[in-house]
C-alpha positions as CSV (number, residue, x, y, z in Angstrom):
1,M,23.4,20.1,-14.8
2,L,24.8,20.0,-10.9
3,A,28.7,18.7,-10.6
4,K,29.9,17.3,-7.3
5,I,32.5,19.5,-5.5
6,S,34.7,17.9,-3.5
7,V,36.6,20.2,-0.9
8,T,39.4,19.4,1.2
9,L,39.4,20.7,5.2
10,A,41.2,20.7,8.0
11,L,39.4,18.8,10.9
12,S,40.5,18.4,14.1
13,G,44.4,18.1,12.1
14,I,42.9,15.1,9.7
15,A,42.9,16.0,6.2
16,S,38.9,15.3,5.6
17,S,36.3,16.4,2.9
18,T,33.0,17.4,3.6
19,L,31.4,14.9,1.5
20,I,32.5,11.4,2.3
21,N,31.7,8.6,0.1
22,L,32.1,5.3,2.0
23,Q,32.6,3.2,-0.8
24,T,35.4,4.8,-1.8
25,N,37.1,6.8,0.9
26,S,36.1,4.3,4.3
27,A,39.0,5.3,6.1
28,N,38.7,9.0,6.0
29,G,35.1,8.4,7.9
30,K,37.2,6.3,10.5
31,S,39.7,8.7,11.0
32,V,36.6,11.5,11.4
33,L,34.4,9.3,13.3
34,S,37.3,8.2,15.6
35,S,38.9,12.1,16.4
36,T,35.7,14.1,16.5
37,V,33.0,14.7,18.6
38,F,29.9,16.6,17.5
39,D,27.2,18.8,18.2
40,Y,24.9,17.6,16.9
41,I,24.4,14.5,14.7
42,V,21.3,13.7,12.2
43,I,20.9,10.2,11.5
44,G,19.0,10.4,7.8
45,G,20.4,12.6,5.1
46,G,17.0,12.9,3.5
47,T,14.4,15.8,3.0
48,A,14.4,17.0,6.6
49,G,17.9,15.4,7.2
50,L,19.7,17.6,5.0
51,T,17.7,20.9,5.5
52,V,18.1,20.8,9.8
53,A,21.6,19.7,9.3
54,R,21.9,23.1,6.8
55,R,20.5,25.4,9.5
56,L,22.0,24.2,12.1
57,S,25.4,24.2,10.0
58,D,25.0,28.3,10.1
59,D,26.7,28.7,13.6
60,T,30.1,28.0,12.5
61,S,31.0,27.4,15.8
62,K,28.9,24.2,16.1
63,K,30.3,21.0,14.7
64,V,27.5,18.8,12.3
65,L,27.4,15.3,11.5
66,V,25.2,13.8,9.1
67,L,24.9,10.0,8.5
68,E,23.1,8.7,5.1
69,A,23.4,4.8,4.1
70,G,22.5,6.1,0.5
71,R,24.7,7.4,-2.5
72,S,24.5,11.1,-4.2
73,G,21.6,11.6,-6.9
74,I,24.2,14.0,-8.5
75,N,24.1,13.3,-13.0
76,D,22.1,10.7,-12.3
77,P,19.1,11.2,-15.1
78,L,16.6,8.4,-12.8
79,V,16.6,11.5,-9.9
80,T,17.2,14.8,-12.1
81,I,14.6,14.0,-15.2
82,P,11.3,14.9,-13.7
83,Q,9.1,12.7,-16.2
84,K,11.6,9.8,-14.4
85,S,9.9,10.5,-11.2
86,F,9.3,7.4,-9.7
87,S,11.5,5.3,-12.0
88,F,14.0,4.5,-9.1
89,I,11.6,1.8,-7.6
90,G,13.5,-1.6,-7.4
91,T,17.1,0.1,-7.9
92,D,19.6,0.8,-5.7
93,I,17.9,4.4,-4.3
94,D,15.2,2.4,-3.1
95,W,14.9,0.6,0.5
96,L,12.5,-1.9,-0.8
97,Y,9.6,-1.6,1.3
98,N,6.6,-3.9,1.0
99,T,3.8,-3.7,3.7
100,A,2.4,-6.8,5.7
101,P,-0.5,-8.4,4.3
102,Q,-3.6,-5.9,4.8
103,T,-6.0,-8.2,5.8
104,N,-9.0,-5.4,5.0
105,A,-7.8,-5.3,1.2
106,A,-7.6,-8.7,0.2
107,N,-4.7,-9.7,1.8
108,Q,-2.8,-7.9,-0.4
109,T,1.0,-6.7,0.2
110,V,1.4,-3.4,-1.5
111,N,4.9,-1.6,-2.3
112,L,5.9,1.2,-0.3
113,S,9.0,2.3,-1.9
114,S,11.3,4.6,-0.5
115,G,14.2,6.5,-1.2
116,K,17.7,5.4,-0.2
117,I,19.9,8.3,-1.3
118,L,20.8,11.9,-0.4
119,G,17.9,13.6,-0.6
120,G,15.1,10.6,1.0
121,G,12.5,11.6,-0.4
122,S,12.7,14.6,-2.5
123,A,14.9,12.8,-4.7
124,V,12.4,10.1,-5.8
125,N,8.8,11.4,-5.5
126,G,6.5,13.3,-7.9
127,L,7.9,16.8,-7.8
128,V,4.4,18.0,-7.0
129,W,4.9,21.4,-4.9
130,V,1.2,21.8,-2.4
131,R,0.3,23.0,0.3
132,G,-2.4,21.8,2.6
133,A,-5.8,24.0,4.4
134,K,-5.0,26.3,6.4
135,E,-7.4,24.6,8.9
136,E,-5.3,21.6,9.1
137,Y,-2.2,23.0,10.1
138,N,-4.1,25.0,12.9
139,A,-5.5,21.0,14.0
140,I,-1.9,20.2,14.6
141,E,-2.0,22.9,17.7
142,D,-5.3,21.8,19.0
143,L,-4.6,18.9,19.6
144,G,-2.2,20.2,22.3
145,N,0.9,21.5,19.9
146,S,1.3,24.8,20.8
147,G,2.7,27.1,18.7
148,W,2.4,24.4,15.6
149,N,0.0,26.6,13.4
150,W,-0.9,27.5,10.2
151,N,1.0,30.6,10.7
152,R,4.4,28.9,11.2
153,F,4.1,26.3,9.2
154,Y,3.4,29.4,6.5
155,A,6.2,31.2,6.9
156,A,8.6,28.2,7.7
157,M,7.3,27.0,4.0
158,K,7.9,30.6,2.3
159,K,11.5,30.4,3.7
160,A,11.9,27.2,2.0
161,E,11.1,28.3,-1.4
162,A,11.8,30.7,-4.5
163,V,9.2,30.5,-6.7
164,K,9.9,30.9,-10.2
165,T,6.5,32.5,-12.2
166,P,5.7,31.6,-15.2
167,S,6.8,33.0,-18.7
168,A,4.4,35.1,-20.8
169,V,5.2,31.9,-23.2
170,Q,4.4,29.5,-20.2
171,T,1.1,31.5,-19.7
172,N,0.2,32.1,-23.3
173,Q,0.7,27.7,-24.2
174,F,-0.3,26.5,-21.1
175,G,-2.5,29.0,-18.9
176,Y,-0.3,28.2,-16.3
177,T,-0.9,31.2,-13.1
178,V,0.0,31.3,-9.9
179,K,-0.1,34.4,-7.3
180,A,3.5,35.0,-6.3
181,S,3.1,36.7,-3.3
182,S,1.7,33.9,-1.6
183,L,4.8,31.9,-2.0
184,G,8.6,32.8,-1.0
185,S,10.9,34.1,-3.2
186,S,14.4,33.4,-1.5
187,G,14.8,30.2,-0.7
188,P,17.2,27.5,-1.2
189,V,14.6,25.2,-3.5
190,D,13.1,26.4,-7.0
191,V,9.9,25.4,-7.4
192,S,8.6,26.6,-10.8
193,F,6.2,25.4,-13.7
194,P,7.5,22.7,-16.2
195,N,8.0,23.8,-19.6
196,Y,5.6,21.1,-21.1
197,L,2.0,20.1,-20.2
198,P,0.4,17.5,-22.1
199,L,-2.9,18.3,-23.7
200,Q,-4.7,15.5,-21.6
201,H,-3.4,17.5,-18.0
202,Q,-4.8,21.0,-19.8
203,K,-7.8,19.2,-20.7
204,F,-8.3,17.9,-16.9
205,I,-9.0,21.9,-15.8
206,T,-11.4,22.2,-18.3
207,A,-13.0,18.9,-17.4
208,S,-13.2,20.0,-13.7
209,T,-14.8,23.4,-14.4
210,Q,-17.7,21.7,-16.5
211,L,-18.3,19.4,-13.2
212,G,-18.4,22.1,-11.1
213,H,-15.1,22.4,-9.7
214,K,-14.1,26.0,-8.9
215,F,-11.1,26.8,-10.4
216,N,-8.7,28.4,-7.8
217,A,-5.7,30.9,-8.7
218,D,-4.1,31.1,-5.3
219,P,-4.1,27.6,-3.2
220,Y,-0.8,28.4,-1.6
221,S,-2.4,30.9,0.9
222,G,-4.8,28.2,2.9
223,D,-7.3,27.8,0.9
224,N,-6.6,24.7,-1.2
225,R,-10.1,23.7,-3.4
226,G,-10.8,23.0,-6.5
227,I,-8.9,22.4,-9.4
228,F,-5.2,24.6,-10.3
229,Y,-2.2,24.5,-11.7
230,S,0.5,22.8,-8.7
231,L,4.1,24.1,-9.1
232,A,6.7,21.4,-9.2
233,S,9.7,21.2,-7.0
234,Q,12.5,21.8,-10.0
235,T,14.6,24.4,-11.6
236,P,13.8,26.4,-14.7
237,A,15.8,24.8,-15.9
238,A,14.1,21.3,-15.4
239,V,16.2,19.8,-12.9
240,R,14.4,18.3,-9.9
241,E,15.3,20.2,-6.3
242,T,16.0,17.7,-4.1
243,S,17.1,18.6,-0.3
244,E,21.2,17.5,-1.8
245,F,21.0,20.2,-4.4
246,A,18.9,23.3,-2.4
247,Y,20.5,22.7,0.9
248,L,23.4,20.5,1.1
249,D,25.4,21.5,-2.2
250,P,25.3,25.5,-1.6
251,V,27.2,24.8,1.8
252,V,29.4,21.6,0.9
253,S,32.5,23.8,2.0
254,R,31.8,23.7,5.3
255,S,34.4,23.2,7.6
256,N,31.9,22.4,10.5
257,L,29.3,20.6,8.1
258,I,30.7,16.7,7.6
259,V,28.3,14.0,5.4
260,L,29.2,10.7,5.9
261,Y,27.0,8.8,2.7
262,N,27.2,5.7,0.9
263,G,27.6,3.2,3.2
264,A,27.1,4.7,6.6
265,L,23.9,2.4,7.9
266,V,23.3,3.2,11.6
267,T,22.0,0.5,13.5
268,K,21.5,1.4,17.1
269,L,22.2,4.6,19.4
270,N,24.3,3.9,22.6
271,T,22.5,5.8,25.6
272,T,23.0,5.9,29.0
273,A,20.2,5.3,31.8
274,T,19.2,8.2,34.7
275,P,16.8,8.3,37.2
276,G,14.2,10.2,35.6
277,T,12.1,12.9,37.7
278,V,8.1,12.1,36.8
279,P,6.3,9.2,37.6
280,A,5.7,8.8,34.0
281,F,9.5,7.9,33.2
282,P,11.5,6.6,36.5
283,Q,14.4,6.4,34.4
284,V,15.2,7.9,31.4
285,A,17.7,7.4,28.8
286,V,20.8,10.1,27.1
287,A,22.1,9.7,24.0
288,T,25.6,9.0,24.1
289,G,26.8,7.5,20.4
290,V,25.9,6.1,17.6
291,Q,26.5,3.0,16.1
292,V,27.5,3.8,12.1
293,R,28.3,0.4,10.4
294,F,30.3,1.0,7.5
295,P,30.8,-1.0,4.0
296,D,33.2,-3.0,5.5
297,N,31.1,-4.4,8.6
298,T,33.2,-2.8,11.2
299,V,30.8,-0.9,13.8
300,Q,32.3,2.3,14.4
301,I,31.0,5.2,16.7
302,A,29.7,8.5,16.2
303,K,29.8,10.9,19.7
304,P,28.1,13.9,20.4
305,K,29.3,16.2,23.1
306,P,29.1,14.8,26.3
307,S,25.9,17.0,28.2
308,T,25.1,19.5,25.5
309,G,25.5,17.1,22.0
310,E,22.6,16.3,20.5
311,V,21.6,13.1,18.3
312,I,19.0,14.1,15.6
313,L,16.9,11.3,14.5
314,S,15.7,11.7,10.6
315,S,14.9,8.4,9.3
316,G,11.6,8.4,8.1
317,T,8.2,6.4,9.2
318,V,9.5,3.4,8.9
319,R,12.8,3.4,10.2
320,T,12.8,6.0,13.1
321,P,10.7,3.7,15.1
322,Q,12.8,0.6,13.9
323,L,15.9,2.0,15.5
324,L,14.2,3.5,18.7
325,E,13.1,0.7,19.8
326,L,16.6,-1.5,18.8
327,S,17.8,0.9,21.1
328,G,15.2,0.3,23.8
329,I,13.0,3.0,23.1
330,G,9.3,1.5,22.6
331,D,6.6,0.1,23.9
332,R,7.7,-2.9,26.1
333,N,5.2,-5.3,24.7
334,V,6.9,-4.8,21.3
335,L,10.9,-5.4,23.1
336,S,10.7,-7.3,25.7
337,P,10.0,-10.7,23.4
338,L,12.8,-9.9,21.3
339,G,15.1,-9.6,24.6
340,I,15.6,-6.3,24.1
341,N,15.5,-4.1,27.8
342,T,13.3,-1.6,27.7
343,L,15.0,1.3,28.4
344,V,12.0,4.1,27.9
345,H,8.6,2.7,28.2
346,L,7.0,4.3,25.2
347,P,4.0,3.2,23.6
348,G,3.5,5.7,21.0
349,V,6.7,4.5,19.1
350,G,5.9,3.0,15.9
351,A,2.2,3.2,16.6
352,N,-0.7,5.7,14.5
353,Y,0.6,5.2,11.4
354,E,-0.6,5.9,8.1
355,D,-0.8,6.4,4.7
356,H,-2.9,8.2,2.1
357,T,-5.0,5.2,0.4
358,I,-5.2,5.4,-3.0
359,T,-7.3,3.8,-6.4
360,I,-6.6,4.0,-10.1
361,L,-9.0,4.4,-13.0
362,T,-6.9,3.9,-16.5
363,Y,-8.2,5.2,-19.8
364,K,-7.1,4.7,-23.3
365,L,-6.2,7.8,-25.8
366,K,-8.0,8.6,-28.7
367,L,-5.5,8.5,-31.8
368,P,-3.5,10.6,-32.5
369,Y,-3.2,11.6,-28.7
370,L,-0.2,10.8,-26.9
371,S,1.1,10.1,-23.3
372,F,4.5,9.6,-21.9
373,D,3.8,5.5,-22.9
374,A,4.7,6.4,-26.3
375,L,8.5,7.0,-25.2
376,K,8.4,3.2,-24.9
377,Y,7.3,2.3,-28.1
378,D,8.6,5.3,-30.6
379,P,12.6,5.3,-30.5
380,V,12.3,8.2,-32.9
381,L,10.0,10.5,-30.4
382,L,12.1,9.4,-27.7
383,A,15.6,10.9,-29.2
384,V,13.9,13.9,-30.0
385,Q,12.5,14.5,-26.1
386,E,15.8,13.2,-25.5
387,S,17.4,16.1,-27.5
388,L,15.4,18.8,-26.3
389,Y,15.6,17.7,-22.5
390,P,19.0,19.4,-22.5
391,Q,17.6,22.8,-23.2
392,G,15.3,22.8,-20.8
393,K,12.5,21.8,-23.1
394,G,9.8,19.0,-24.0
395,W,8.3,16.2,-22.4
396,L,11.0,15.1,-20.3
397,T,10.6,18.2,-18.2
398,F,7.2,17.0,-16.9
399,A,6.2,15.3,-13.8
400,N,2.7,16.5,-12.8
401,S,1.4,20.1,-12.7
402,V,-2.5,20.0,-12.3
403,L,-4.3,18.7,-9.3
404,N,-7.9,19.0,-8.3
405,M,-8.4,18.7,-4.4
406,A,-12.2,17.9,-3.9
407,P,-14.1,18.8,-1.0
408,A,-16.4,15.8,0.2
409,D,-19.8,17.3,-0.5
410,K,-19.1,17.9,-4.4
411,I,-18.6,14.1,-4.0
412,L,-21.2,13.1,-2.4
413,T,-25.1,13.6,-3.3
414,S,-27.4,14.9,-0.6
415,A,-28.6,11.6,0.3
416,E,-25.1,10.3,0.1
417,I,-23.9,13.5,2.6
418,K,-26.7,11.8,5.7
419,T,-25.1,8.0,5.0
420,A,-21.9,9.5,4.9
421,K,-22.5,11.8,8.6
422,Q,-24.1,8.6,10.0
423,I,-20.9,6.4,9.1
424,L,-18.8,8.7,10.5
425,Q,-20.1,8.1,14.0
426,N,-18.0,4.7,13.9
427,K,-14.8,5.6,15.5
428,P,-12.5,2.8,14.4
429,P,-10.5,0.7,17.2
430,T,-6.9,2.1,16.2
431,I,-7.6,5.9,16.5
432,Q,-6.8,7.7,18.8
433,Q,-10.4,9.8,20.3
434,D,-9.1,13.2,19.9
435,L,-7.2,12.8,16.5
436,Y,-10.6,10.6,15.4
437,T,-12.9,13.9,16.2
438,S,-10.3,16.3,14.4
439,I,-10.8,14.0,11.1
440,K,-14.4,13.6,11.6
441,D,-15.3,17.5,12.8
442,R,-13.3,18.8,9.6
443,V,-14.5,16.1,6.6
444,F,-16.8,18.6,5.6
445,K,-14.4,21.5,5.9
446,V,-11.5,20.5,4.0
447,P,-10.8,18.8,0.7
448,Q,-10.9,15.0,1.1
449,I,-9.9,13.5,-2.4
450,E,-7.0,14.9,-4.7
451,Y,-7.6,13.8,-7.8
452,L,-4.6,13.9,-10.5
453,L,-3.6,12.1,-13.3
454,F,-0.8,10.2,-14.2
455,N,1.2,10.2,-17.7
456,S,0.7,6.8,-18.8
457,F,-0.9,3.5,-18.1
458,S,-0.6,3.0,-14.7
459,G,-3.3,0.8,-13.3
460,G,-4.8,-2.4,-15.0
461,T,-4.0,-5.3,-16.5
462,V,-4.7,-5.2,-20.6
463,K,-2.5,-2.8,-22.5
464,E,-2.7,-2.4,-25.7
465,A,0.5,-2.6,-28.0
466,N,1.3,1.0,-29.4
467,R,-0.8,3.0,-27.6
468,S,-1.3,5.4,-25.2
469,Y,-2.9,5.8,-22.2
470,V,-3.5,8.1,-18.8
471,S,-4.4,6.8,-15.4
472,M,-5.8,9.0,-12.9
473,A,-4.8,8.7,-8.9
474,V,-7.6,8.8,-6.5
475,T,-6.5,9.2,-3.1
476,H,-8.2,9.6,0.4
477,L,-6.4,12.3,2.3
478,H,-7.7,11.9,5.9
479,P,-8.1,8.5,5.7
480,L,-9.3,6.6,9.6
481,S,-7.6,3.8,10.0
482,R,-4.6,3.7,12.2
483,G,-1.7,1.0,11.9
484,S,1.5,0.5,12.9
485,I,5.6,0.1,12.5
486,H,7.6,-2.6,14.7
487,I,10.6,-4.2,14.8
488,N,10.0,-8.7,14.8
489,T,13.9,-8.9,14.8
490,T,17.0,-7.2,16.5
491,S,18.4,-6.9,13.6
492,I,19.0,-3.5,11.1
493,D,18.7,-5.5,8.0
494,D,15.5,-6.9,8.6
495,H,12.5,-4.5,7.6
496,P,10.4,-4.0,10.4
497,V,6.4,-5.3,9.9
498,I,5.0,-2.4,8.3
499,N,1.3,-2.3,8.3
500,P,-0.8,0.9,7.5
501,N,-4.0,-1.7,8.3
502,V,-5.7,0.3,5.3
503,L,-9.7,0.2,5.0
504,E,-10.2,-1.2,8.9
505,S,-12.3,2.3,9.0
506,E,-16.1,1.7,7.3
507,W,-15.9,5.1,6.1
508,D,-12.2,4.7,4.7
509,T,-13.8,1.6,2.4
510,W,-17.3,3.5,2.1
511,F,-15.9,7.0,0.8
512,L,-13.0,5.9,-0.9
513,S,-15.5,3.9,-3.2
514,K,-17.5,6.9,-3.6
515,A,-15.1,8.7,-4.3
516,T,-13.2,6.2,-7.2
517,A,-16.8,6.2,-9.0
518,Y,-17.0,10.0,-9.4
519,G,-13.8,10.0,-11.2
520,R,-15.7,8.3,-14.0
521,K,-17.6,11.8,-14.5
522,F,-14.2,14.0,-15.2
523,F,-14.3,11.4,-18.5
524,Q,-17.8,12.1,-19.5
525,T,-17.6,15.2,-19.7
526,P,-16.9,17.1,-23.4
527,A,-13.7,17.9,-22.4
528,F,-12.4,14.4,-22.0
529,Q,-14.8,12.9,-24.3
530,E,-12.7,14.7,-27.3
531,I,-9.5,12.9,-26.4
532,F,-10.0,9.7,-24.3
533,E,-11.6,6.3,-26.0
534,E,-12.5,4.1,-23.4
535,E,-12.1,2.7,-19.5
536,V,-9.9,-0.1,-19.7
537,W,-9.3,-0.3,-15.7
538,P,-11.5,-1.2,-14.1
539,T,-13.6,-1.1,-17.3
540,T,-17.3,-0.3,-17.9
541,A,-17.9,-4.2,-16.8
542,L,-17.8,-2.7,-13.2
543,A,-21.6,-1.2,-12.8
544,N,-21.9,1.9,-10.7
545,N,-23.3,0.1,-7.3
546,D,-21.9,0.4,-3.6
547,A,-20.9,-3.5,-3.6
548,Q,-19.0,-3.5,-6.4
549,W,-17.6,-0.5,-6.4
550,Q,-15.8,-1.3,-2.2
551,K,-14.7,-4.9,-3.6
552,F,-12.2,-3.1,-6.7
553,V,-11.7,-0.8,-3.7
554,K,-10.4,-3.7,-1.6
555,D,-9.0,-5.9,-3.8
556,N,-7.0,-2.9,-5.6
557,I,-5.5,-0.7,-3.1
558,N,-2.7,1.1,-3.5
559,V,-0.8,3.9,-0.8
560,G,0.7,6.9,-1.3
561,Y,4.0,7.0,-0.2
562,H,2.9,9.1,2.2
563,S,3.6,7.5,5.3
564,V,3.4,9.5,8.8
565,G,2.9,8.8,12.3
566,T,5.0,6.5,13.8
567,A,7.3,9.2,16.4
568,S,4.0,11.6,16.4
569,L,4.1,15.0,17.7
570,L,1.6,14.5,20.3
571,P,0.6,15.0,24.5
572,L,2.1,12.1,25.7
573,S,-1.4,11.6,27.3
574,K,-2.3,10.7,23.3
575,G,0.2,8.6,22.1
576,G,3.0,11.3,21.2
577,V,6.2,10.3,20.6
578,V,8.3,13.9,20.7
579,D,7.1,16.9,22.7
580,T,6.8,20.4,20.8
581,N,10.7,21.0,20.9
582,L,10.7,17.8,18.7
583,K,12.6,16.1,21.6
584,V,11.7,12.4,22.7
585,Y,9.3,12.0,25.7
586,G,11.8,10.3,28.2
């Protein structure tokens, strides 16, 4: 198991440590900020923040500071044990976000938990290590972002990873297969297959092929269609990989990398306004400091080097627009009513927000088949599995390892494909034209639905005691609906209004209902009929007709915790917030 490293170093004549826990060493953190200017200040020690900080600190002449509100995940079973993925919800490492009521989805408020911890989402997610289709990455360049294409993304992804090919025992027992040359071999992030694969997930492979879905032996080189074994972001010893473990821990002794965590809450950017050189921006803002609130409620200033220092905002889809807007960068129509002086009018901040939409089907397993539900009602089984985990064996090593990326024409009938093409002509009002065209034109070129199994009861209202269940998540990968994330107060402590605006698009509702109904077909295959007893959510009382399925979708919508878009990489004319160098416009 990873152990926390404490390293003492000399920084500007002050005794300090690379990792400064503000809950226990606040004075040291204040001393560092008062005496040091930095080449790079990274706001947010999440997946991207720690990755970029590690890369930037490779240059030992540069001083790099990371500011993170959350604590470390080292030696925390909620983080390190794969089977406990998503167990963080409602704990001290959850930002506790929820959406605004969704007007197109029965006015529901949807949970949007997010990792408040070093490592961010990489410390709390489902560990699924997967790539999109080549066409999807090239679409980013086609939208006006020169150089942001499959070839460059693919090289970067391979640079990050160190694939651990399955052992002969794993292959013989579970069927795992991977084309190692399609992945990186020497990056900081271990990716491997778990030492346990539930029978129901093995059967999912067979059920998919029985329905005519192809088995994909190489989903990592740009074609992800079909059913396949997916790698997990975990070590061969079954410890979750996070950006803290993979990127920070190996370089924790670097004297030029400082991480303030467990209470370094950034509240605002200090900026100065200077005359602009283009009509779109009569004045521009330059970051001169970062306001950081410490656990004792004092506000300290982290200072970039004058003229050359950079502030890197890596705070996620929710907090990035919140910080920009609190700092006077955003849509004046949002800022002015709150009394915030608009330094840079940038309407794209907080706009173009989207998340995957998800529905759930739940089925009861026949006896004697078991899922993770059994760990809650069988203490002997739990004790056995807990004893196996330190050996890198057993149930607790598993989070997920089978995915089905389904093309639309695999789900829809020929008649439904005609209807789909008609519905797709209706552009929702909230999506930018080029984005709409890009998605619409690729509906029948790249996978549109992800089917995966949760190895437990994950949706429904009636659960029989001492029985095991499995849920299927049906995820719409390319919804057309767009929402926003905007502040409605001037306090960093008030969550912004998070509105993904799910199901605004007729296409999103219609297609997800079709894909959810199709999900039943997996459970009607011979492979699944062997092990599953009955559907308990939504139950067979829901007939196979469009009206009922669409109502089910609207009444029971979930989101994928895959929020994106609020600081878009796009040309300014298309609602962008950052340019191809990831610099904020203005």
